[in-house]
Structures are given as C-alpha cells and as structure tokens.
C-alpha positions in Angstrom: 0.3 8.7 -3.1 -0.7 11.2 -5.7 -0.4 10.2 -9.4 -0.3 12.7 -12.2 0.5 12.3 -15.9 2.4 14.5 -18.3 0.8 15.1 -21.8 3.5 13.0 -23.5 2.5 10.0 -21.3 -1.2 10.4 -22.3 -0.2 10.5 -26.0 1.9 7.3 -25.6 -0.8 5.2 -23.9 -3.3 5.9 -26.7 -1.0 3.8 -29.0 -1.0 0.7 -26.7 -2.9 -2.5 -27.3 -5.1 -4.1 -24.7 -2.5 -6.4 -23.2 0.1 -3.5 -22.8 -2.5 -1.3 -21.1 -3.4 -4.1 -18.8 0.3 -4.6 -17.8 0.8 -0.9 -17.4 -2.3 -0.5 -15.2 -1.2 -3.4 -12.9 2.2 -1.8 -12.5 0.8 1.6 -11.7 -1.5 0.1 -9.1 1.5 -1.5 -7.4 3.5 1.8 -7.6 0.7 3.6 -5.8 0.9 1.2 -2.9 4.7 1.3 -3.0 5.2 -2.4 -4.0 7.1 -1.6 -7.2 9.8 0.9 -7.8 11.9 1.5 -10.9 15.6 1.9 -11.4 16.8 5.4 -10.5 18.1 7.4 -13.4 21.8 8.5 -13.2 21.8 12.1 -14.2 18.3 13.3 -13.5 17.1 13.9 -10.0 14.0 12.0 -8.7 13.4 10.2 -12.0 13.0 6.5 -12.4 12.7 4.0 -15.2 10.6 0.8 -15.1 10.5 -1.9 -17.8 7.0 -3.0 -18.8 6.3 -5.1 -21.9 9.5 -4.2 -23.7 9.0 -0.5 -23.1 10.2 2.0 -20.5 7.9 3.9 -18.1 9.8 7.1 -17.2 8.5 8.8 -14.1 9.3 11.5 -11.6 8.9 10.6 -7.9 9.3 12.9 -5.0 7.8 12.3 -1.6 4.1 11.4 -2.2 3.9 12.6 -5.8 4.5 10.5 -8.9 4.4 12.2 -12.4 4.2 9.7 -15.3 6.4 11.3 -18.0 6.5 8.9 -20.9 6.0 5.3 -22.0 8.1 4.4 -25.0 10.6 1.9 -26.4 14.0 2.0 -24.6 16.0 4.4 -26.8 13.1 6.7 -27.6 12.2 7.0 -23.9 15.7 8.0 -22.8 16.1 10.3 -25.8 12.8 12.0 -24.9 13.9 12.5 -21.3 17.2 13.9 -22.2 15.6 16.4 -24.6 12.9 17.4 -22.2 14.2 17.2 -18.6 15.5 20.8 -18.4 12.2 22.3 -19.4 10.2 20.0 -17.2 12.1 20.5 -13.9 14.0 23.8 -14.1 
C-alpha cells in the first residue's frame, strides 16, 4: 500500500498537539495494513472520511494508493473537499 499526502494535509498536521499526532499515526498504520477503512463519501469517487480525535481525515483510496487530503474539524473538512475536489481529480 502506497501512502502519499497532499500539501493541505501537511499543513493541517503541523497544527496538531502530541496526542492528536499519536492517534493519527496509529490510524494511518492500521490503514496501511488494511485494518481500518473510513466511511465512503457520497458524491466523490474513491474518497473516504475517518473520524479521529473529533476531526475528520479525508483521503482518496484507489487500489494500492492512499492520498491523505486533509485533517480538519468536520464542517471545515467537508467544505474543503467540496471546494477542491474538482481541481484535485479532474
């Protein structure tokens, strides 16, 4: 499983405290070995949402590739995805 990150995700994780980073890291490790999968998004192909520490990890998953898109509070994460999905994947 290949794991990549979008610049928005990198920006978001810089703001996390130690405990949030630890939970995120643990979830990502499980995602890589396919033990954890998020909820499929309704209107965007191959995108998923996973709740971690009161925030949402939004990611794109297709075959053996996972692209971490953003990690924000619920409303901000979905708003970001709605605003950026077209330019990301079209």
